[in-house]
N, C-alpha and C positions, 0 to 999 in steps of 0.2 A: 395332257398336256394342258388344257386352259383351267384344270381342278390345282396342276401345277401350280401355271399363273399367278389364279386367284390367290392359292395360300401365300408365294411370297411378295407379290402386291400388298397383301393387307400385313405383310411382315415390315414392308418397306416402308407405310403408309406408317407404319408403329415409330419404325425407328425414327422415321423423317419427324415427327413430334416430338423425339428425348433428343435428336443430335440436330438440329435445325437452328442452334444459338450462335451469338457470333463465334466469330473462330479465327484460329490462324491457319488454316490449313492455304497451304500455295502448291500447283501444282506450275516447275518450270519447264520451258520448252522451248524449242527456235520460234520465232513467226510465222507459224506454218500448222494447218492441221496436223500431217503427218500421223505419228505415230501419241501424241497426248490425245490427237480427238477420243477416240473410244474412253476414254479416264474422263473427258470434259462433258461426254455423254452421261457417260454413268452418272458423275456430281449431279449434273440438271437433272436426272432422272429421278434419284432421292431427294432432288430438293436440298442440298448440302450447298452453301456459301463457301468461293472461296476464290482467295487471290491469283488470277492465270499468268503468272510473272513470263512473257514473252523475249528471247532475245534476239536481236538481229543479229544475222547472218553474215551480210554486207554484200556490196554487190559479186556478180560472175566477173572475172575470173576466180578470185581471188579467194572468197569467200571468208570474209574475216569475222575471227570467233570469239574477238577479242574484248563483246560485251558478256560472254560466257565465261571466260576463262578470269574478268575480275572477281567474276564470285565463285568459280568452280570447287575452289578449295578455302569457303572461307563460309560455308553453307553445314558444313560435320558430317558430311556423307560419307558410308563405309565405303561406300564406291562410286565416288561425284562419277556423274553424268546424266544425259536426260534422255527420255524425260525425266525428273526427279516429284515427290511430293513429301513435304512436310506436313501434317498433324501432330500438332503439339508438339510431344518429343518427340513420337516416329518417325525416322525419316528413311526413306524407301527410294532408289533407282532401278531400273527399269520397266517397260511398259504392261509386260506381263503378270509381274511380282506386283504391281500398283494394282491392277485390275485384282489380281487375286486378294490383296489386304482389302482392299475396299469393299470386294464381294462378302466376306469374313464380315466386316465392321457392320455391313445393312442386312447382313443375314439373305445374302442372295446365292447363293453357294449349292442351295438344296442339302436334302436331309439323308439321301442317299449316294451309292456310288452312283448306280446312272446317273442319277439328277446330277450331279455332280460334274459325270463326264460329257453330260449333254449342256451345261455350263462351259466346261473348258472349253468343247467343241464350239459354241460362239463367240467366246474370247480370243481365238484363235482365228476365226470366220470372220474376224470385226479389224484383224492384223492383218490380216489378206488380200 
């Protein structure tokens, strides 16, 4: 396991040098940790700058979604939902799809079926 982690960290460090430039990457979610927190952690891990767009949910018991509804259909998302990630022209919703996209982008998914499955287990564990 340590050899795999070492290899992945080396690739991440290389990716970090290549991709840690000014970016228009945006992550949108409610103003809570929730489903976006594993994504935030991954982005911080690889050193990727991003705009953390946080939508107010409003007070109980009504929980107004007004702030999100203003943006929901104006972002060009194929499946408008939270969380969303906008990375240049790439627009993705759903937390696990975002994590897999970023895992691929930063070479974190592994080079074998077994390492890929272990990575999926970690993604799912972060969601539980």
